C-alpha positions as CSV (number, residue, x, y, z in Angstrom):
1,M,9.9,-2.0,29.6
2,T,9.6,-1.0,26.4
3,D,7.1,2.0,25.7
4,S,4.4,1.6,23.5
5,I,4.3,1.6,19.8
6,L,1.9,5.6,20.0
7,A,4.9,6.6,22.7
8,Q,7.0,6.0,20.6
9,A,5.9,7.1,17.3
10,E,4.7,10.6,19.5
11,E,8.6,10.8,20.3
12,L,9.3,10.5,16.8
13,I,7.1,13.4,15.6
14,H,8.1,15.6,18.7
15,G,11.7,15.2,19.0
16,D,14.7,15.1,17.1
17,R,12.7,14.8,13.7
18,A,10.3,17.7,14.0
19,K,13.8,19.8,15.0
20,E,15.6,18.1,11.6
21,Y,13.1,18.0,9.0
22,G,10.6,20.8,10.7
23,H,6.4,21.1,11.1
24,P,5.4,17.9,8.7
25,A,2.9,20.7,7.0
26,E,6.0,22.3,5.5
27,N,8.5,18.9,4.9
28,L,5.6,16.4,3.5
29,G,4.5,19.8,1.7
30,R,8.0,19.9,-0.2
31,I,7.8,16.6,-0.9
32,A,4.1,17.0,-2.6
33,T,5.7,19.2,-4.6
34,L,8.4,17.2,-5.4
35,W,5.5,14.3,-6.2
36,S,3.2,16.7,-8.1
37,A,5.8,17.8,-10.3
38,Y,6.4,14.1,-11.3
39,L,3.2,12.8,-11.3
40,K,1.6,16.5,-12.9
41,E,-0.9,16.1,-10.8
42,E,-1.7,18.0,-7.6
43,I,-0.3,16.0,-4.6
44,T,-0.9,17.5,-0.9
45,A,1.0,16.8,2.4
46,A,-1.6,15.0,3.5
47,D,-1.7,12.2,0.0
48,V,1.9,12.6,1.2
49,A,1.7,10.7,4.7
50,T,-1.6,8.7,3.6
51,M,0.5,7.3,0.4
52,M,3.7,6.5,3.1
53,I,1.3,4.6,5.3
54,L,0.2,2.8,2.5
55,L,3.8,2.3,1.9
56,K,4.0,0.3,5.4
57,V,0.6,-1.6,4.9
58,A,2.3,-3.0,1.7
59,R,5.2,-4.3,3.2
60,L,3.0,-5.4,6.5
61,K,1.8,-7.9,3.0
62,T,4.6,-9.9,3.1
63,G,4.3,-11.0,6.2
64,V,7.5,-9.4,7.9
65,G,5.7,-7.1,10.2
66,S,8.1,-5.4,12.0
67,R,7.5,-2.9,15.7
68,D,9.6,-0.3,13.2
69,T,6.7,-0.7,11.0
70,W,4.1,-0.4,13.3
71,I,5.3,2.6,14.5
72,D,6.4,4.3,11.7
73,I,1.9,4.1,10.6
74,A,1.3,5.6,14.0
75,G,3.7,8.1,13.2
76,Y,2.1,9.4,10.1
77,A,-1.3,9.3,11.0
78,G,0.4,11.3,14.1
79,L,1.6,13.7,11.1
80,L,-1.7,13.3,9.5
81,E,-3.3,15.2,12.8
82,L,-0.4,18.2,12.9
83,I,-1.0,18.6,9.0
84,D,-4.6,18.9,9.7
85,D,-4.3,21.4,13.0
86,A,-1.5,23.5,10.2
87,V,-4.1,23.9,7.4
88,N,-6.9,24.9,9.5
89,E,-5.2,27.4,11.0
90,A,-3.0,28.4,8.3
91,Q,-4.5,31.5,6.2
92,V,-1.8,31.2,3.3
93,M,-0.1,28.0,2.0
94,I,1.8,27.4,-0.9
95,I,0.4,24.5,-2.7
96,N,2.7,23.0,-6.3
97,G,5.4,25.9,-5.6
98,T,2.2,28.8,-5.6
99,R,0.8,30.7,-3.0
100,H,-3.1,30.6,-2.2
101,I,-5.2,32.4,0.7
102,R,-7.7,31.4,2.4
103,V,-11.3,32.5,1.2
104,G,-13.8,31.0,3.3
105,N,-13.4,27.0,3.5
106,A,-11.4,27.6,0.2
107,W,-7.8,27.7,-1.2
108,V,-7.5,30.0,-4.3
109,E,-4.5,31.6,-5.7
110,D,-2.8,34.6,-4.8
């Protein structure tokens, strides 16, 4: 029997990809820094995960959905949870290549 979509996404999130790429807040944060520079607008790690979900939804709109696409969507949703947890626990974060510190609920440049 094939594992459920959620089980397969969970395995991807916490398996080899996590070891290869590191925590999603860092990995997607690096992508966010690059996208921010290209777009000249601040993009966060959570934005990257959300936009990747939207990319997968756009592919579904072609009418050719696949199990892999659904697994990827579930995986990116799981990464959003991990990113949110990391941001809520963090006291220091790099945003667009600049170190920020948490002051109350806000991030300010250090």
